[in-house]
C-alpha positions in Angstrom: 109.4 106.9 112.2 109.4 110.3 109.9 106.9 111.1 106.8 108.4 109.6 103.5 107.6 110.5 99.6 105.3 107.9 98.0 103.7 108.1 94.5 99.8 107.5 94.6 100.8 104.3 91.2 99.5 100.8 92.2 96.8 98.3 91.8 93.8 98.9 93.4 92.6 96.2 95.8 90.3 98.2 97.6 88.3 101.3 96.7 87.5 104.0 99.1 83.7 103.3 99.6 80.9 105.6 97.6 80.0 108.5 99.7 82.6 107.9 102.8 80.7 110.6 105.2 83.2 111.9 108.3 83.3 109.6 111.4 80.8 110.1 113.9 81.5 107.7 116.4 84.3 105.3 117.4 83.7 102.1 119.1 84.1 102.2 123.1 85.7 99.2 122.8 88.6 100.9 120.6 88.8 103.6 123.1 88.6 101.5 126.2 91.6 99.2 124.7 93.7 101.9 124.3 93.2 103.3 127.7 93.8 100.2 129.3 97.4 100.2 126.9 98.0 103.5 128.1 97.4 102.0 132.0 100.0 98.9 131.3 102.3 101.5 130.3 102.3 103.4 133.5 101.0 106.9 131.3 97.4 107.0 133.0 98.0 109.3 135.5 99.1 112.0 133.2 96.5 111.0 130.8 93.8 111.2 133.3 95.3 114.8 133.9 95.0 116.0 130.5 91.7 114.9 129.9 88.7 117.1 129.3 86.6 117.3 132.1 83.9 117.4 129.5 84.5 114.0 128.9 86.1 112.2 131.2 82.7 110.5 132.5 81.9 109.4 128.8 85.5 107.8 128.9 86.1 106.5 131.9 82.9 104.9 132.5 81.7 103.9 129.0 81.1 99.9 128.1 82.5 98.2 125.4 80.5 97.6 122.4 78.9 101.2 122.3 79.4 103.7 120.2 81.1 107.0 121.5 80.8 110.3 119.9 83.6 111.7 117.6 84.2 114.8 120.1 84.5 112.3 123.0 86.8 110.7 120.8 88.7 113.4 119.7 89.3 114.5 123.7 91.0 110.7 124.3 93.4 111.4 121.8 94.2 114.9 122.1 94.8 114.0 126.3 96.8 110.7 124.3 98.9 113.2 122.1 99.7 116.0 125.5 101.4 112.6 126.9 104.4 113.9 124.8 105.8 110.5 123.4 108.0 109.5 120.6 106.6 108.2 117.0 107.7 104.7 118.1 106.2 104.7 121.5 102.5 106.2 120.2 102.9 103.3 117.6 103.4 100.9 120.2 100.3 101.9 122.2 98.7 101.4 119.2 100.0 98.0 118.3 99.0 97.0 122.5 95.4 97.7 121.6 95.0 95.3 118.9 95.3 92.5 122.1 92.9 94.2 124.5 90.3 94.9 121.8 90.0 91.5 121.1 86.2 91.6 120.2 86.8 94.0 116.9 89.6 91.9 116.0 88.8 88.4 116.7 88.0 87.9 113.0 91.8 88.9 112.3 92.8 86.5 114.9 91.4 83.8 113.3 92.4 84.3 109.9 95.9 84.6 111.2 95.8 80.8 112.7 95.0 79.7 108.8 97.4 78.3 106.6 98.5 80.1 103.8 97.0 83.1 104.7 98.7 86.5 103.6 98.6 90.3 103.9 96.9 90.2 100.6 94.2 87.8 101.9 93.6 90.3 105.3 94.1 93.8 103.1 90.5 93.9 100.7 89.1 93.0 104.0 90.1 96.6 106.2 87.0 98.2 105.2 85.0 95.8 106.8 87.2 95.7 109.8 87.3 99.3 109.8 83.1 99.2 109.8 83.6 97.3 112.9 85.0 100.5 115.2 84.0 103.6 113.6 80.5 105.2 112.0 81.9 107.0 109.0 85.6 107.4 107.5 86.8 105.2 104.1 89.9 103.0 103.5 91.7 102.5 100.3 94.3 99.7 99.7 96.5 99.7 96.4 99.2 96.6 95.8 102.4 98.7 95.1 104.9 96.0 94.9 104.7 92.0 95.4 104.6 92.4 99.0 104.4 96.1 99.1 101.3 97.9 99.9 99.6 101.5 100.5 96.2 102.2 103.0 94.6 105.6 102.6 92.3 106.5 105.4 89.6 109.6 104.9 87.1 111.4 106.4 88.7 110.4 109.8 88.7 114.3 112.0 91.3 111.9 114.3 93.9 111.0 111.7 94.8 115.0 112.3 96.0 114.0 115.8 99.5 112.6 115.5 99.5 110.2 118.3 96.4 108.5 116.2 98.1 108.4 113.3 101.1 106.5 114.6 98.5 104.6 117.2 96.8 103.5 113.4 100.5 102.6 112.2 101.1 100.3 115.1 97.6 98.5 114.9 98.2 98.1 111.5 101.3 97.1 111.8 100.5 94.6 114.3 97.5 92.9 112.3 99.4 92.4 109.0 102.3 90.9 111.4 100.1 87.9 111.9 100.4 87.0 108.0 104.3 87.3 107.3 107.5 86.8 109.2 108.5 90.2 109.4 107.0 93.9 108.8 107.6 97.5 108.2 104.9 100.0 108.1 105.7 103.8 107.5 103.2 107.3 107.7 103.9 108.6 104.2 102.0 112.0 102.8 98.2 111.5 102.3 97.1 113.0 99.2 93.7 113.8 100.8 92.3 117.2 102.5 92.5 117.1 106.4 90.9 113.6 108.1 93.6 111.6 106.0 96.4 109.6 106.6 98.4 106.9 104.4 100.6 104.2 105.3 103.1 101.9 103.5 103.7 98.5 104.8 106.3 95.8 103.4 107.0 92.5 104.5 109.0 89.1 103.8 
């Protein structure tokens, strides 16, 4: 899906964290889940060929639950981008990462089984979930309508890579889909400098 225009007007549900620092590390569980998704989709050989040799060992021999330096995470997503997949295919791989990285998203999956839980229950918790996967960066959530929200991410150099933005869109859509019948997520223009992205979510 292409980027669509959108104003910033809306009700603030989750403000950016005060003094948000740039992302320094990513949780290995996220990266390992992403690699597993590539393998399951038949892209691992091409990904491995595109992966920087300087970071191959750190990625392919990582264990779950550890912090991986930003430069290694960048190498991973640059190799993913080199696959040349469509935006929808990249989003689908991001979506499948949700199931692969269960220890990060276990709380969300438990919430999804509760009665009366809606996307509005979960969206204000996005920074807390983000902090489980990343060291640094910040999220903001705006309510744009009764069933429409905007999520902004800042201070994340990974967001300068298109694959990462599409994967995040797919993962966010999968999270919110647990709490509604249908959901549509689009990337929209960010109003912030490099290292940022924004997604509009609408649901029924």
